[in-house]
C-alpha positions in Angstrom: -36.7 19.4 -17.0 -39.4 16.7 -16.8 -39.5 13.1 -17.9 -42.2 12.3 -20.4 -41.8 8.6 -19.9 -45.0 7.0 -21.1 -46.4 9.8 -23.3 -45.5 12.8 -25.5 -48.0 15.6 -25.4 -49.0 17.3 -28.7 -47.8 20.8 -27.6 -44.4 19.2 -26.6 -44.2 17.6 -30.1 -44.7 21.1 -31.5 -42.0 22.6 -29.4 -39.6 19.9 -30.4 -40.4 20.5 -34.1 -39.8 24.2 -33.6 -36.4 23.4 -31.9 -37.4 25.1 -28.7 -36.9 22.0 -26.6 -35.1 18.7 -27.1 -35.4 15.2 -25.8 -32.5 13.9 -23.9 -31.8 10.5 -22.3 -34.6 8.7 -20.4 -37.2 10.7 -22.3 -36.4 14.0 -20.5 -37.1 17.2 -22.2 -35.2 20.4 -21.8 -34.6 23.8 -23.4 -32.2 23.5 -26.3 -28.7 24.5 -25.4 -28.7 27.5 -27.9 -31.5 29.1 -26.0 -30.3 28.5 -22.4 -28.1 31.7 -22.3 -30.9 34.0 -23.4 -32.5 36.2 -20.7 -36.1 35.1 -21.1 -37.1 37.7 -18.5 -37.0 40.3 -21.3 -39.3 38.2 -23.4 -41.7 36.7 -20.9 -44.2 39.0 -19.1 -45.6 38.1 -15.7 -48.9 37.4 -17.4 -47.4 35.0 -19.9 -45.4 33.2 -17.1 -48.6 32.8 -15.1 -50.5 31.5 -18.1 -47.8 29.0 -18.7 -48.1 27.7 -15.1 -51.9 27.6 -15.4 -51.8 25.5 -18.5 -49.1 23.3 -17.0 -51.2 22.8 -13.9 -54.3 21.9 -16.0 -52.3 19.4 -18.0 -50.8 17.7 -14.9 -54.2 17.5 -13.3 -55.5 15.7 -16.4 -52.5 13.4 -16.6 -52.5 12.4 -12.9 -55.2 9.7 -13.2 -53.8 8.2 -16.4 -50.4 6.9 -15.1 -49.4 4.3 -12.6 -49.0 5.1 -8.9 -45.6 6.8 -9.2 -46.7 8.9 -12.2 -49.9 9.8 -10.4 -48.0 11.1 -7.4 -45.5 13.0 -9.6 -48.1 14.6 -11.7 -50.2 15.6 -8.6 -47.3 17.3 -6.9 -46.2 18.9 -10.2 -49.8 20.3 -10.7 -49.7 21.8 -7.2 -46.4 23.5 -7.9 -47.6 25.0 -11.2 -51.0 25.8 -9.8 -49.6 27.9 -6.9 -47.5 29.9 -9.4 -50.3 30.5 -11.9 -53.0 33.2 -12.1 -55.5 30.6 -10.8 -54.0 29.2 -7.6 -57.3 27.3 -7.0 -55.9 24.9 -9.6 -53.4 23.7 -7.1 -54.7 20.4 -5.7 -55.0 20.2 -2.0 -52.5 17.7 -0.7 -53.8 16.3 2.6 -52.1 12.9 2.7 -50.5 13.3 -0.7 -47.2 14.4 0.7 -47.1 11.6 3.2 -48.2 9.2 0.5 -45.6 10.4 -1.9 -42.9 10.3 0.8 -44.0 6.7 1.7 -43.8 5.7 -1.9 -40.4 7.2 -2.3 -39.3 5.4 0.8 -40.7 2.1 -0.5 -39.0 2.6 -3.9 -35.7 3.4 -2.2 -35.9 0.3 0.0 -36.6 -1.7 -3.1 -33.5 -0.2 -4.7 -35.5 1.6 -7.4 -33.6 4.7 -6.8 -34.3 6.5 -10.0 -38.0 6.3 -9.4 -37.6 7.4 -5.8 -35.5 10.3 -7.0 -38.2 11.5 -9.4 -40.7 11.8 -6.5 -38.2 13.3 -4.1 -37.2 16.0 -6.5 -40.7 17.2 -6.7 -41.4 17.0 -3.0 -38.3 19.1 -2.4 -39.7 21.7 -4.8 -43.1 21.8 -3.3 -42.8 21.1 0.4 -39.2 20.6 1.6 -38.8 19.2 5.1 -36.0 17.6 7.2 -37.5 14.1 6.5 -37.6 14.8 2.7 -34.0 16.2 2.7 -32.8 13.1 4.6 -34.4 10.7 2.2 -33.1 12.8 -0.7 -29.6 12.5 0.7 -29.9 8.7 1.0 -31.3 8.3 -2.6 -28.7 10.6 -4.2 -25.9 8.9 -2.3 -27.2 5.5 -3.4 -27.0 6.7 -7.0 -23.4 7.8 -6.4 -24.3 11.5 -6.6 -22.6 12.2 -3.3 -21.9 15.9 -3.8 -25.6 16.6 -4.2 -26.4 14.2 -1.4 -24.2 16.1 1.0 -26.1 19.4 0.2 -29.4 17.6 1.2 -27.8 16.0 4.3 -26.7 19.4 5.4 -30.2 20.8 5.0 -31.7 17.9 7.0 -29.2 18.2 9.8 -29.7 22.0 9.9 -33.4 21.6 10.3 -33.3 18.7 12.8 -30.1 17.9 14.9 -31.4 14.3 15.4 -30.7 13.7 11.7 -27.0 14.6 11.9 -26.3 10.9 11.2 -27.2 11.4 7.6 -24.1 13.5 7.1 -21.8 10.7 8.1 -23.9 8.2 6.1 -23.3 10.3 3.0 -19.6 10.5 4.0 -19.4 6.7 4.4 -20.9 6.2 0.9 -18.6 8.9 -0.5 -15.6 6.8 0.6 -17.0 4.0 -1.6 -16.6 6.2 -4.7 -13.2 7.5 -3.6 -14.5 10.9 -2.6 -12.6 11.3 0.7 -13.0 15.1 0.3 -16.8 14.8 0.7 -16.4 12.5 3.6 -14.2 15.0 5.4 -16.6 17.8 4.5 -19.4 15.7 6.1 -17.4 15.4 9.3 -16.6 19.2 9.3 -20.3 20.0 8.9 -21.4 17.7 11.7 -18.8 19.2 14.0 -19.7 22.8 13.0 -23.3 22.0 14.1 -21.7 21.1 17.4 -22.4 17.4 17.2 -20.1 14.5 17.9 -21.5 11.0 17.6 -20.4 7.4 17.1 -21.1 7.8 13.4 -18.7 10.8 13.2 -16.0 8.9 15.1 -16.3 5.7 13.0 -16.1 7.7 9.8 -13.0 9.6 11.1 -11.4 6.2 12.1 -12.0 4.7 8.7 -10.4 7.7 7.0 -7.4 7.4 9.3 -7.1 3.6 8.6 -7.0 4.3 4.9 -3.9 6.5 5.5 -2.2 3.9 7.8 -2.8 6.0 10.9 -3.5 2.9 13.1 -3.2 4.5 16.5 -5.3 7.5 15.6 -8.0 5.2 14.1 -8.1 3.2 17.3 -8.5 6.4 19.3 -11.4 7.4 17.1 -13.1 4.0 17.3 -12.6 4.1 21.1 -14.3 7.5 21.2 -17.2 6.2 19.1 -17.6 3.2 21.5 -17.7 5.5 24.5 -20.3 7.7 22.8 -22.3 4.6 21.9 -22.3 3.4 25.5 -23.3 6.8 26.7 -26.5 6.8 24.6 -27.0 3.1 23.6 -30.6 3.6 22.5 -29.5 6.1 19.9 -26.5 4.2 18.6 -25.5 0.6 17.8 -22.5 -1.7 18.1 -20.7 -0.7 14.9 -18.0 1.4 16.7 -17.2 -1.6 18.8 -17.0 -3.8 15.7 -14.5 -1.4 14.0 -12.5 -1.1 17.3 -12.4 -4.8 17.8 -11.5 -5.7 14.3 -8.7 -3.1 14.2 -7.3 -4.3 17.6 -7.4 -7.9 16.3 -5.3 -6.9 13.4 -2.8 -5.4 15.8 -2.6 -8.7 17.8 -4.4 -7.2 20.8 -6.8 -10.1 21.1 -7.9 -9.7 24.7 -8.7 -6.0 24.1 -10.5 -6.8 20.9 -12.7 -9.4 22.6 -13.6 -6.9 25.4 -14.6 -4.3 22.8 -16.6 -6.7 20.7 -18.3 -8.2 23.7 -19.4 -4.7 24.8 -20.7 -4.0 21.3 -22.6 -7.3 21.3 -24.3 -6.3 24.6 -25.3 -2.9 23.3 -26.9 -4.5 20.2 -28.7 -7.1 22.2 -30.2 -4.5 24.6 -31.5 -2.3 21.8 -35.2 -2.1 21.2 -34.7 -3.2 17.6 -31.6 -5.3 17.1 -29.7 -5.0 13.8 -29.1 -8.5 12.5 -26.2 -7.4 10.2 -24.5 -5.7 13.2 -24.8 -8.8 15.4 -23.5 -11.0 12.6 -20.5 -8.8 12.0 -19.6 -8.5 15.7 -20.1 -12.2 16.5 -18.1 -13.3 13.4 -15.2 -11.2 14.7 -15.6 -12.6 18.2 -15.5 -16.2 16.7 -12.3 -15.3 14.8 -10.8 -13.7 18.0 -11.4 -16.9 20.0 -9.8 -18.9 17.2 -6.7 -16.6 17.6 -6.8 -17.5 21.3 -7.1 -21.2 20.6 -10.4 -21.4 22.4 -12.2 -23.4 19.8 -15.2 -24.3 22.0 -16.1 -20.6 22.4 -15.4 -19.9 18.7 -17.7 -22.7 17.7 -20.5 -21.4 20.0 -20.3 -18.0 18.3 -20.3 -19.6 14.8 -23.5 -21.4 15.9 -25.1 -18.1 16.9 -24.1 -16.5 13.6 -25.5 -19.4 11.6 -28.9 -18.9 13.3 -28.9 -15.3 12.2 -27.5 -15.4 8.7 -26.3 -18.9 7.6 -26.2 -17.7 3.9 -23.8 -14.9 4.5 -20.7 -15.5 2.3 -18.5 -13.8 4.9 -19.8 -16.1 7.6 -19.3 -19.2 5.4 -15.7 -18.1 4.8 -15.0 -17.4 8.4 -16.4 -20.8 9.3 -14.1 -22.4 6.8 -11.3 -20.6 8.6 -12.5 -22.1 11.9 -12.6 -25.6 10.5 -9.1 -25.2 9.0 -7.6 -23.8 12.2 -9.2 -26.5 14.4 -7.0 -29.1 12.7 -9.8 -31.6 12.1 -8.3 -33.9 9.3 -10.9 -34.3 6.6 -13.1 -31.3 7.1 -10.0 -29.1 7.5 -8.5 -30.2 4.2 -11.8 -29.5 2.5 -12.0 -26.1 4.3 -8.5 -25.0 3.4 -9.3 -25.5 -0.4 -12.2 -23.1 0.0 -9.9 -20.4 1.5 -8.8 -19.0 -1.9 -6.8 -15.8 -1.5 -7.5 -14.8 -5.1 -11.2 -14.4 -4.2 -10.5 -11.9 -1.4 -12.3 -8.6 -1.7 -9.4 -6.5 -0.4 -5.9 -6.8 1.1 -7.2 -7.2 4.6 -9.3 -10.2 3.6 -6.4 -11.6 1.7 -4.2 -11.2 4.8 -6.7 -13.0 6.9 -7.1 -16.0 4.5 -3.3 -16.4 4.3 -3.1 -16.2 8.1 -5.6 -19.0 8.7 -4.0 -21.1 5.9 -0.8 -20.7 7.9 -2.5 -21.7 11.2 -3.8 -24.8 9.5 -0.4 -25.9 8.2 1.1 -25.0 11.6 -1.4 -27.3 13.4 -0.5 -30.3 11.2 3.2 -29.7 11.6 4.1 -28.1 8.2 6.1 -25.2 9.5 7.7 -24.2 6.2 4.4 -24.1 4.4 3.0 -22.1 7.4 5.8 -19.6 7.2 5.1 -19.1 3.5 1.5 -18.3 4.2 2.4 -15.9 7.1 4.9 -14.2 4.7 2.1 -13.7 2.2 -0.3 -12.5 4.9 2.3 -9.9 6.0 2.8 -8.8 2.4 -1.0 -8.2 2.2 -1.1 -6.2 5.5 2.3 -5.2 6.9 0.6 -3.6 9.9 -1.0 -6.8 11.3 0.9 -7.5 14.5 -0.8 -10.9 15.1 0.5 -12.1 11.7 4.0 -11.0 12.5 3.9 -12.7 15.9 2.9 -16.0 14.4 5.5 -15.7 11.6 8.3 -14.8 14.0 7.4 -17.6 16.3 7.2 -20.1 13.4 10.6 -18.9 12.1 12.2 -19.3 15.5 10.8 -22.9 15.8 12.1 -23.6 12.3 15.5 -22.3 13.3 15.6 -24.6 16.4 14.6 -27.6 14.3 17.3 -26.8 11.6 19.9 -26.3 14.3 19.1 -29.7 15.8 19.4 -31.3 12.4 22.9 -29.8 11.9 21.9 -27.3 9.3 23.4 -24.3 11.0 23.5 -21.9 8.0 19.8 -22.4 7.3 19.0 -22.1 11.0 20.9 -18.8 11.3 18.9 -17.4 8.3 15.6 -18.3 9.9 16.7 -16.9 13.2 17.8 -13.6 11.6 14.5 -13.3 9.9 12.6 -14.0 13.2 14.7 -11.2 14.9 13.9 -8.7 12.2 10.2 -9.4 12.4 10.2 -9.3 16.3 12.0 -5.9 16.1 9.3 -4.7 13.7 6.6 -5.9 16.1 8.2 -3.8 18.9 8.1 -0.7 16.6 4.3 -1.1 16.4 3.8 -2.3 20.0 6.7 -1.5 22.4 4.9 -3.5 25.2 4.6 -6.8 23.3 5.8 -9.4 25.8 5.6 -12.2 23.2 7.9 -10.3 20.8 10.4 -9.7 23.6 10.2 -13.4 24.6 11.1 -14.4 21.0 14.1 -12.1 21.1 15.3 -13.5 24.4 15.1 -17.1 23.1 17.0 -16.1 19.9 19.7 -14.6 22.1 19.9 -17.6 24.3 20.0 -20.1 21.5 21.8 -18.3 18.7 23.5 -15.3 20.4 21.5 -12.9 18.2 21.2 -9.4 19.7 
């Protein structure tokens, strides 16, 4: 199959008229379906096949100067392919610099998100001169187009040729998760391990698969493994394992551990030869949120300032800063910020949980405990495994119970106290060492006799 694109050759028109070939989408031509099952080996002699390749090589050599840069590269590589298979191999153009140029062009097109154009060049480079670098780029391009099964084949070839390119397996696996192909992601992990290679990338991919299935403890273990591997060879890794570890710990209410992991990830990223801005932004945004959890608004603000210097236009950063302003309790800016925290605009349930959480913190700061409890309830509904949300909700309900008891509303107080106990018990099922949950249960027993 070959894309005609900007021209139709007279011989091709003839073949179309004779119903030997047909045009498909994007101006591709291919043998008509009726003829595809015929064994052409019985019809075509070696001499005829070589003649076909000779004529094809001559045509592509003539076409090469007529198109734009992409078409020129494609035609030159195609001419070499046909020339080498023809009865006149001297027709095959010498390619000193052409392969590098074609690969550079494909890279540039891929970076510019012109993946279909990049794919056209890559397909021909693979045919003519496959290499680990070409297979790696092919895997990226095909995965970017959502063709992850084919991308995994190329990634396997790249990693098999060069162990330093094993990362491409997990990159294809990561993108496979975006199109709900967990089977391909698991295959990517299996191939990487079969090669005898564990890496931060493998660990992070495993952790994200485990998170998807609610295996929180297993995911944390995987992210910890990734963080250790990253710290062993920091120059060959980055801070992403620490980001995933810190964010997951934060959701479990383990704020101090999260801050430690995120700080180590920040250090790795800062010490790299080429820092990744998006990694630093992600880590520092989580650190800012973690310090908001701890009530250390001065440190949180400092991190938001650092993030703003790197990527002030990032919508995630803008939303997180609104959370900070709301949680800080500053009257006018906080009211403005809380209106921007719209749960309906959340990308997923975790974001929705976080928005409801910080809306609850805002209402708590200005003394609206009932409204705060409603928000914590919605946050818990969005993510029932977030221990920090449960802690804030149980504590708020316990305070509401005390207030109601003081106001003489014993029945309503008992209802809130029972709810607080149920939530505290649930916290202990996730984290048996939670001192805060045990303290809530002790206060409920002392005040209401609830066991």
